[in-house]
C-alpha positions as CSV (number, residue, x, y, z in Angstrom):
1,X,16.3,0.1,3.9
2,X,13.3,1.7,2.2
3,X,9.8,1.9,3.6
4,X,7.3,0.6,1.0
5,X,4.9,3.4,1.9
6,X,7.4,5.9,0.5
7,X,7.8,4.3,-2.9
8,X,6.1,5.9,-5.9
9,X,6.1,2.5,-7.6
10,X,4.1,1.0,-4.7
11,X,1.5,3.8,-5.0
12,X,1.2,3.2,-8.7
13,X,0.8,-0.6,-8.1
14,X,-1.8,0.1,-5.4
15,X,-3.7,2.4,-7.9
16,X,-3.6,-0.4,-10.4
17,X,-5.1,-2.9,-7.9
18,X,-7.9,-0.4,-7.2
19,X,-8.7,-0.1,-10.9
20,X,-8.7,-3.9,-11.3
21,X,-10.9,-4.3,-8.2
22,X,-13.4,-1.7,-9.5
23,X,-13.7,-3.3,-12.9
24,X,-13.8,-6.8,-11.5
25,X,-17.2,-6.0,-10.0
26,X,-18.6,-6.3,-13.5
27,X,-16.9,-9.7,-14.2
28,X,-19.4,-12.5,-14.8
29,X,-19.9,-14.7,-11.8
30,X,-20.3,-17.8,-14.0
31,X,-16.9,-17.5,-15.8
32,X,-15.6,-21.1,-15.4
33,X,-12.2,-20.8,-17.2
34,X,-10.5,-19.0,-14.3
35,X,-9.5,-15.8,-16.2
36,X,-11.2,-13.5,-13.7
37,X,-9.6,-15.2,-10.7
38,X,-6.2,-15.1,-12.4
39,X,-6.6,-11.3,-13.2
40,X,-7.3,-10.5,-9.6
41,X,-4.5,-12.7,-8.3
42,X,-1.9,-11.2,-10.8
43,X,-3.0,-7.7,-9.8
44,X,-2.7,-8.3,-6.1
45,X,0.7,-10.0,-6.6
46,X,2.2,-6.8,-8.0
47,X,2.2,-4.6,-4.8
48,X,2.7,-7.7,-2.6
49,X,6.0,-8.4,-4.4
50,X,7.2,-4.9,-3.8
51,X,6.2,-4.9,-0.1
52,X,7.9,-8.3,0.5
53,X,11.1,-7.0,-1.3
54,X,11.1,-3.9,1.0
55,X,10.5,-6.0,4.1
56,X,13.6,-8.0,3.5
57,X,15.7,-4.9,4.1
58,X,18.2,-4.9,1.3
59,X,18.5,-3.3,-2.1
60,X,19.0,-6.7,-3.7
61,X,15.8,-8.0,-2.1
62,X,13.9,-4.9,-3.2
63,X,15.3,-5.4,-6.8
64,X,14.1,-9.0,-6.7
65,X,10.7,-7.9,-5.5
66,X,10.5,-5.3,-8.2
67,X,11.5,-7.8,-10.8
68,X,8.8,-10.2,-9.6
69,X,6.3,-7.3,-9.7
70,X,7.3,-6.7,-13.3
71,X,6.6,-10.3,-14.2
72,X,3.2,-10.1,-12.6
73,X,2.4,-6.9,-14.5
74,X,3.2,-8.7,-17.8
75,X,0.9,-11.5,-16.7
76,X,-1.8,-9.1,-15.9
77,X,-1.4,-7.3,-19.2
78,X,-1.8,-10.7,-21.1
79,X,-4.8,-11.7,-19.0
80,X,-6.5,-8.4,-19.7
81,X,-5.9,-8.9,-23.4
82,X,-7.4,-12.4,-23.2
83,X,-10.4,-11.1,-21.1
84,X,-11.0,-8.5,-23.9
85,X,-10.8,-11.1,-26.6
86,X,-13.3,-13.5,-24.9
87,X,-15.7,-10.7,-24.0
88,X,-15.2,-10.4,-20.3
89,X,-14.2,-6.7,-20.6
90,X,-14.7,-4.1,-23.3
91,X,-12.1,-2.0,-25.2
92,X,-12.6,1.0,-22.9
93,X,-11.9,-1.1,-19.8
94,X,-8.8,-2.6,-21.5
95,X,-7.5,0.9,-22.2
96,X,-8.2,2.0,-18.6
97,X,-6.1,-0.9,-17.2
98,X,-3.5,-0.3,-19.9
99,X,-3.1,3.3,-18.7
100,X,-2.6,2.2,-15.1
101,X,-0.1,-0.5,-16.2
102,X,1.8,2.1,-18.2
103,X,2.0,4.4,-15.2
104,X,3.2,1.4,-13.0
105,X,5.9,0.5,-15.5
106,X,7.2,4.0,-15.6
107,X,7.5,4.1,-11.8
108,X,9.0,0.7,-11.8
109,X,11.7,1.7,-14.3
110,X,12.5,4.8,-12.2
111,X,12.8,2.8,-9.0
112,X,15.0,0.2,-10.6
113,X,17.2,3.0,-12.0
114,X,17.7,4.3,-8.5
115,X,18.9,0.9,-7.1
């Protein structure tokens, strides 16, 4: 059984959430479509999926948690592209989140390769 605190992929997911949290402070309060809420929910779901997978105590459960985290990362990537297109974030912010997503995906692939 792995402790989530020891996983590089969890640290990368945590860093991604912190980046999204920081940029979310500039999101418009009157955005009524729900994009900003969906962004924060997708970001939070990434490390939560990993932690739940670890907590179940088997490699299969961890793999499932990592696969769910991968899905949420793809969702976040799409939502950030949408947010850029509709003017919620600028290109620089999109690149910043993209870099964090790339780092997470690298760590995710490494962890999946070890299972």
